[in-house]
N, C-alpha and C positions, 0 to 999 in steps of 0.2 A: 852170531847174529841176535842170540836170546838176549846179550846183554843190549846190543841195541833196542829190542822192542821195549824191554824194561824202559828205559831212559824216555823212550817215545810215549808210553803208559805217563811217566812222572810229567813230561811237558804238559800232555792233554789235561792231566787230573789240577796241574798248577793252573791250568788257562782256565779250566771250568771253577775250580777254587776264586780265581780271579774275577771271572764274570758272576758268580755266586756274589764275592763282595761289592761289585760293581752296581749289582741288580739291588743289592740291600742300601747301598748308600743313594741310589736311586730314589726307592720306596722312602728313605727316611727322608731325603731331601723333598718330595712329595710331599709328604705328612706333614713336615715343617712347613712348608708353603702354604698347607690349604689351613693348619694352625694360624697362620701370620694371617691369612686372609678373615678367616674367623675372628680372629682378636682385634683387627681392623674394623672390621664391621660390627663388632660390640664396641668397640670405641665412637665409630660414628654413630650405632645407636645410643649409645651413652651421651655422646657431646648433644644430639637430636634433643632425646629426653631432658638433659641440661638445659639446653636453650629453650626447651617449653616450659619447661618448669620454672625458667627465670622471666618468660613472656607470661605464664600463669600467675607467677607471684606478682608482678609488676600490675597485673590486671586485678587484682584481689586488692592492692595496696590502692589503687584509683576508686577502686567501689568501697573500701573502708573509710578512705578519704571523703568521698562525695557521702558516703553516710554521716560521717563525723559533720560535715557542712549542714547537711540536711537537718542533724539533731540542736546544732548551734542556731541554725534559723528557727526553727521551732523553739527553743529555749527562750529566745530572744521574743518572738511572737507570744507567747505565754507569759512572760513578764510585762510584755505590752498590754497584753490585755487583760492581766493583774491590776496595774496601774490605772487601765482605763475601767476598770469595772471599781476601784477604789475611788477613783474620783466621782465616779457614777452614782456611789453609797455615799460619799461623802455631800454631794449636791443634794440628794435626796434626803437626808438628813437634816441639811441649812432649810430647804424647800418645808420639810415637816415642821421644823422649828418655828419658820417664818408664820406658818398657817396656824400652829400653835399659839403664837404670841397674838396674832390677830384674832384666832378664837378668844383669847383673855383678854385682849380691848375690849373686844365687842361683848362679852359678857362684864367687863366693868362698866362701859359706859349704858349697857343695859339697867344694871345695878342703881346705877347713877339717877340715869331717868325715872326708875321706876320710885327711887327716894325723894326724889323732886316733886315728881308726880303728887307722892303719901303728902310732902309737907303740903304741898300747894292744897291740898285737899282739906288737911286739918287747920290749914289757914283759913280756906275758905267757909269751913264751917263754923272757927272761930270765929269771925266776921258774920256769920249768920246768927250766930246765938248771941252776940254783943250787942246786936241793934235791939 
């Protein structure tokens, strides 16, 4: 009967070993499932982060384009203002030139009138003295 008892013990130990292996396999399966779930969550977070980064990049590109449009508009306005300023300066120069010519003509006319008046006085003086 002692031989039978040893057989029983071996069977019990083999059963316990089998249970330990099954428990280890189950623990490994659960750990693997937890790692898979964590990896999937990471992947979802990364995908969300990627989508957010793409949306943010698109928003920044739009802002950059808007800023570039605004810069071009301001540049155009500045060039138009410069052209207008140049036209006004040119106009002011022409007006000043006209005023200078008018002053010169007036001065020339005054000199002619004064010379004519002086000639007339001399002539009148000569007329008086010749009598």
